[in-house]
N, C-alpha and C positions, 0 to 999 in steps of 0.2 A: 797955224799949227795946232791949237787947242781943238779947234772944231774937227779937224782932221782926225785926231785921237778920238774924239768923241763918235766920230762916223765909225771907226774901227772898232771900238768897244761895243756900238749898237749891231754893227754886224756879227761880231763874235756872240753877243748874247742871243741874237735871232738864230743863228747857226746853231748854238749849243740848245736854244729851247725847240729846235726842229728835231735835232739829232737825239735828244734823249728820249721823246715818245717814239721816234722811229726805231731805235735800238730796242726799246721795251716790247714794241710790236713784233720786231724780228724775233726777239727771245721767246715771246709767246707762240710764235709759229714754230720755231725749232722745237720747243718743248713739246707742242701739240703731234709734231713729225716723228719725234722720238717715242712719244706714247703709242702712236699708231703702229710705228714698227715695232715696238717692244709686244704690242698685242698680237700682232702677225706672226712674230717668231714663236711666242708662247702656243699659238695654235698650230703651227708647223710642228713643234716639238711633241704636242699631244698627238697629232696625226701620226708622226713618226713612231711613236710608242706603240700605237694601234697597230701600224702597218707591220713593225717587227713581231709584236704578238702574233698576227694573224701569219705571216710567214713562217715563225715556229711551229704552229699548229700545222700548216699545210706541209711543211717537212716531215713532220710526224705522222701524217695521214700517207705521205707518198711511202716512207718507210714501211709503214704496215700493209699498204695495198701492194708493194712490189717484193713482199717477203716470199721465198720459196715457198714456204708451208702453204700459204693462202692461195698462191697460184695453182698449187698442186692440187687443193680442195676445189677450187673452182672448176679446173679442167675435169677433175674426176665426177663431180657432183652435178654441174650445171653443162658441161659439153659433152659428157659420156666418154671421156679420153681414158686411156690407160696407159701404164709404162708399157714399152714396146719388149716384147720377149725375144730371146736369142732366134726363135724359129722366124719371127716375123720381119727379123733386119735382112735387106737384100743389099749386097755389095755389087757396085758395077765399078769395074776396071775400066780407064780409058788409055788406050795405047799412046805413046807419046809420038809425036809428029817427027 
């Protein structure tokens, strides 16, 4: 009976002796994984902030380029266009079937 208790104690000590380093290694691996993910999240946040700023700039550029004043200026200066006068307008009426 005493020998049986010694065997059980020995097994418990061996299992404990193996589990403690295994758990420490597992903890270190998890800490490294957490650190890597945290670094990746930070990089993505920086990239997101840059993309938001670029998007704001592009929206501003679109509003500037699509303004009626700018389009009118380009039409007149670069394309030689002018506003139609009343005599230049021709109306075509289509009879209904």
